[in-house]
C-alpha positions in Angstrom: 0.3 0.1 0.0 2.7 2.5 0.9 4.5 1.7 -2.3 2.1 2.5 -4.7 0.7 5.8 -2.2 4.0 7.2 -1.4 6.2 6.0 -4.6 3.7 6.0 -7.1 1.5 9.1 -6.6 3.0 11.5 -3.9 6.5 11.5 -4.9 6.1 14.0 -7.7 5.0 16.6 -4.4 7.6 15.2 -2.4 10.8 13.7 -3.5 12.0 12.4 -0.3 8.9 9.9 -0.9 11.7 8.1 -3.1 12.6 6.2 -0.6 9.5 3.9 -0.4 11.1 2.7 -4.0 13.8 0.8 -2.2 13.2 -2.8 -1.0 15.8 -1.8 1.8 14.1 0.9 3.3 10.4 -1.1 2.9 11.9 -4.1 4.5 12.9 -2.0 7.4 9.8 -0.8 7.5 8.1 -4.4 7.1 10.1 -5.3 10.5 9.6 -2.6 12.5 5.8 -2.7 11.7 5.1 -6.3 12.2 7.1 -6.1 15.5 4.9 -3.0 16.7 2.1 -5.3 16.3 3.3 -8.2 17.7 4.2 -6.2 21.0 1.0 -4.5 21.1 -1.6 -6.8 20.1 0.2 -9.8 22.1 -0.9 -8.9 25.8 -5.0 -8.8 24.7 -4.5 -11.8 22.7 -3.0 -14.2 25.6 -5.8 -12.3 28.0 -8.3 -13.5 25.4 -7.3 -17.1 25.0 -6.8 -17.7 28.4 -10.6 -16.2 28.9 -11.4 -18.8 25.8 -9.6 -21.4 27.5 -7.8 -22.2 24.5 -4.9 -23.9 26.7 -2.1 -26.2 26.0 -2.4 -29.8 27.4 1.0 -31.1 27.9 1.8 -35.4 27.9 2.4 -37.0 30.5 5.5 -39.1 29.2 7.3 -36.1 28.6 10.1 -34.5 30.7 8.5 -33.9 34.2 9.3 -30.2 34.1 6.9 -29.5 31.2 4.3 -30.3 33.7 4.3 -26.9 35.2 3.4 -25.5 31.6 -0.1 -27.3 31.4 -2.8 -24.6 30.8 -0.8 -22.1 29.0 -2.6 -20.6 26.3 -1.9 -21.8 22.9 -2.8 -20.8 19.0 -0.5 -17.8 19.4 0.3 -18.4 15.8 -2.4 -16.5 15.1 -0.7 -13.3 16.5 2.1 -14.1 14.1 0.2 -14.7 11.1 -1.7 -11.5 11.5 1.4 -9.1 12.3 2.7 -10.5 9.0 0.0 -9.9 7.2 -0.7 -6.4 7.8 3.0 -5.8 7.4 2.9 -7.1 3.9 0.2 -5.4 2.8 1.5 -1.9 3.9 5.1 -2.1 2.9 5.5 -5.3 0.0 3.9 -4.8 -3.5 1.3 -6.9 -3.6 1.4 -6.9 -7.5 4.7 -9.2 -6.8 3.6 -12.6 -8.4 5.9 -14.3 -5.4 4.5 -12.0 -2.5 0.9 -13.0 -3.9 1.8 -16.7 -3.7 3.5 -16.3 -0.1 0.4 -14.6 0.8 -1.7 -17.1 -0.1 0.1 -20.0 1.5 0.7 -18.3 4.6 -3.5 -17.7 4.9 -4.0 -21.5 3.5 -1.6 -23.3 6.0 -2.5 -20.6 8.5 -5.9 -21.7 8.6 -5.0 -25.4 8.3 -3.1 -25.5 11.5 -5.5 -23.3 13.1 -7.9 -25.9 12.4 -6.1 -28.5 13.8 -5.4 -26.6 16.9 -9.4 -25.7 17.2 -10.3 -29.4 16.7 -7.6 -30.6 19.3 -8.1 -27.7 21.9 -11.9 -26.2 21.7 -13.5 -29.7 20.0 -11.7 -31.7 22.4 -10.7 -34.0 19.2 -7.5 -35.4 20.4 -6.2 -36.4 17.2 -7.6 -32.7 15.5 -6.8 -33.2 11.7 -5.5 -36.8 10.9 -1.7 -36.9 9.7 -2.7 -38.2 6.6 -5.2 -35.2 6.4 -3.0 -32.7 7.2 -0.3 -34.7 4.9 -3.0 -34.5 1.6 -3.8 -30.5 2.4 -0.1 -29.9 2.8 0.8 -31.3 -0.6 -1.6 -29.7 -2.3 -0.9 -26.4 -2.0 3.2 -27.5 -2.3 2.2 -29.3 -5.9 0.8 -26.1 -7.0 4.0 -23.8 -5.9 6.2 -26.3 -7.6 4.1 -26.7 -10.5 4.0 -23.0 -11.1 8.0 -22.5 -10.5 8.3 -25.5 -13.4 6.2 -23.8 -15.8 6.7 -20.6 -14.9 10.0 -20.4 -13.2 11.9 -17.6 -11.5 15.2 -17.8 -13.9 14.2 -19.8 -17.1 17.4 -21.0 -17.4 17.6 -22.9 -14.2 13.9 -24.2 -14.3 14.7 -27.6 -13.4 18.2 -27.2 -11.7 19.2 -26.9 -8.3 22.6 -25.4 -7.2 25.3 -27.4 -5.0 26.2 -25.2 -2.2 29.9 -23.9 -1.8 30.1 -24.5 -5.7 29.3 -21.9 -8.2 28.8 -24.0 -11.7 27.8 -27.1 -10.0 24.1 -27.6 -11.0 21.8 -30.7 -11.5 18.7 -30.7 -13.7 16.3 -32.7 -12.3 14.6 -32.2 -15.2 10.3 -33.2 -13.8 11.4 -34.6 -11.0 11.9 -31.4 -9.3 8.6 -31.2 -9.1 8.6 -33.8 -6.8 11.6 -32.7 -4.9 10.0 -28.8 -4.4 7.2 -30.7 -2.8 8.9 -32.6 -0.4 11.2 -29.6 0.5 8.4 -27.3 0.8 6.1 -29.9 3.0 8.9 -31.4 4.8 10.1 -27.9 6.0 6.3 -27.3 7.3 6.6 -30.2 9.3 10.1 -29.9 10.7 9.4 -26.4 12.2 5.9 -28.2 13.9 8.5 -30.8 15.2 10.9 -28.3 16.5 7.8 -26.3 18.0 8.4 -28.1 21.3 10.5 -25.7 23.9 10.0 -22.1 25.2 11.3 -19.6 22.5 13.1 -22.6 20.2 11.3 -23.0 17.1 10.4 -19.1 16.6 14.4 -18.3 17.0 15.5 -20.7 14.4 12.5 -19.3 12.4 13.9 -15.9 13.1 17.7 -17.0 12.0 16.3 -18.6 8.8 14.0 -15.9 7.7 16.5 -13.0 8.3 19.1 -15.4 6.1 16.6 -16.0 3.5 15.8 -12.4 3.2 19.7 -11.5 2.4 19.4 -14.4 0.0 16.4 -12.8 -1.6 17.7 -9.5 -1.9 21.0 -10.8 -3.4 18.6 -13.2 -6.4 17.2 -9.9 -7.1 20.0 -7.4 -8.0 21.4 -9.0 -11.2 24.7 -7.2 -10.2 25.2 -8.6 -6.7 23.8 -12.1 -8.2 26.1 -11.9 -10.8 29.2 -10.9 -8.5 28.4 -14.0 -5.5 27.6 -16.5 -8.2 23.8 -17.1 -7.4 21.0 -17.7 -9.6 19.5 -13.7 -10.6 16.0 -14.2 -10.1 13.6 -11.0 -11.1 11.5 -9.4 -8.5 12.7 -12.1 -5.9 14.1 -8.5 -4.0 10.7 -8.4 -3.0 10.7 -11.7 -0.9 13.1 -10.0 1.5 10.1 -7.6 2.2 7.8 -10.6 3.0 10.6 -12.4 5.1 11.8 -9.6 7.0 7.9 -9.2 8.5 8.6 -13.0 9.6 11.5 -11.8 11.5 9.5 -8.6 13.2 6.8 -10.8 14.2 8.6 -13.7 15.2 10.7 -11.3 17.8 7.2 -9.4 18.7 6.2 -13.1 19.6 9.1 -14.1 21.8 8.9 -11.4 23.7 6.1 -13.7 25.2 7.3 -16.9 24.3 10.9 -16.8 25.8 11.5 -19.1 28.9 8.8 -19.3 31.0 6.3 -19.3 28.1 3.2 -17.1 28.2 2.1 -18.5 25.1 2.3 -21.3 23.0 2.8 -21.1 18.9 0.6 -24.1 18.3 0.0 -25.7 14.5 -1.8 -22.6 13.7 1.5 -20.8 13.4 4.3 -23.7 13.0 2.6 -25.1 9.9 2.6 -22.0 7.8 6.1 -20.4 9.0 7.7 -23.9 8.0 5.7 -23.9 4.8 6.7 -20.3 3.6 10.3 -20.9 4.3 9.9 -23.9 1.9 8.5 -21.7 -0.8 10.6 -18.8 -0.4 13.6 -21.1 -1.1 12.3 -22.3 -3.8 11.0 -18.8 -5.3 14.8 -17.8 -5.3 16.5 -20.8 -6.2 18.2 -21.6 -2.8 16.7 -25.2 -2.1 19.7 -26.7 -0.7 20.3 -23.9 1.3 17.5 -23.8 3.0 18.4 -27.4 4.1 22.1 -26.1 5.9 20.3 -23.1 7.3 17.4 -24.7 8.8 19.7 -27.6 10.2 18.1 -27.5 13.3 14.8 -28.6 11.7 16.3 -31.0 9.5 17.7 -32.8 12.5 14.8 -32.1 14.5 12.5 -34.2 11.8 15.1 -36.9 11.2 15.1 -37.7 15.0 11.3 -38.5 14.8 11.5 -40.2 11.7 14.9 -42.6 12.8 12.8 -43.5 16.1 9.7 -44.5 14.5 11.4 -46.4 12.1 13.6 -48.1 14.4 11.0 -48.8 16.7 8.7 -50.4 14.5 11.6 -52.6 13.5 13.2 -53.7 16.6 10.8 -52.0 19.1 13.5 -50.6 20.7 14.3 -46.7 20.8 17.2 -44.9 20.1 16.5 -41.7 21.6 15.3 -41.5 25.3 12.2 -39.3 23.3 11.9 -37.5 20.1 12.1 -35.0 18.6 15.6 -34.8 19.9 15.4 -31.6 22.3 13.5 -33.8 24.3 16.2 -36.2 24.2 18.7 -34.3 25.4 16.3 -33.0 28.3 15.7 -36.4 29.8 19.4 -36.5 29.5 19.8 -34.3 32.1 20.1 -31.0 30.6 17.6 -28.2 31.9 15.2 -26.3 29.0 16.8 -23.4 28.4 20.2 -24.8 28.2 18.8 -27.2 25.4 17.3 -24.2 23.6 20.2 -21.6 23.6 22.5 -24.4 22.6 20.2 -25.0 19.4 20.2 -21.2 19.0 23.6 -21.4 18.9 23.9 -24.1 16.2 21.5 -22.2 14.1 23.5 -19.2 13.8 26.6 -21.0 13.2 24.5 -22.8 10.1 23.4 -19.5 8.8 27.1 -18.4 9.5 28.3 -21.4 7.2 25.8 -20.7 4.9 26.6 -17.3 4.2 30.3 -18.6 3.6 29.0 -20.7 0.8 28.8 -17.6 -1.3 32.4 -16.7 -0.7 33.8 -19.9 -1.3 32.3 -20.4 -4.5 
């Protein structure tokens, strides 16, 4: 909205409004706007969820220290979602095809997560949406994105190719298999973030780290001169994705204000499903699919720990980990929750540094 009002219309009358044409300025505005909305609305939202008795029930088979969290309000992802949508509508160019897809994905997956939380917490259906049902709707969205980028690619020269990190000229052309790859990336990212959301502040800080990093990659990809200098795939219009992702950073920081240990509110599926999904979609749009695997290494390991645990238990009736996802394994091993959380944050920051190091090592 601001771009069209101040840059397209009013800059003729007041030249300083030219700053609204710069992605960097609007990205800064987006992060501050979503942060302020989160901080301003957060207290009211928490009181409302408490009054409506939308509270988390803690499993009895988990770490005993978590029992004190029983009854904590949840569905805080709705706060993040609202902050992001308002910020993006104000600061991003809505005529950008990537922004339109990301907004749609945010609402789509946000509603899917909300419905799952609603069924479990308000309708007292312990299963919520079935795992197969959730996977079906996630896959449907991911397939639409994958077909879009395959037939209307961000960069026609690399429509079905992926770049190997730390290399400048090694590309793998997956042909039609790229559609499957993109679907797995998006659905996997959505579910991996969902599995990571188990400790106070853990998932949201990792989301902030990955969103900030991908926002910079998006800006680089959208700037033809920077993209050529860094030897990454240039993507026309990708810079606008950084405005969206910086709104995620701001909303995440605002949510962390209330979600840090001890949490006043939890994210719930309402937040984790759409946040993971938009990270996956963003990486596909900017042609940094494999970088997301490195950047989101915490999410990857958390998801793998669950898959390994389930597979091994079905085959041998034994457990590899004390409990999955992995963060619970360390808790049951004697580490306090804050220490596990902060150590995972540190690993996430290191992975982000390695991701940016890949640009210089090409």
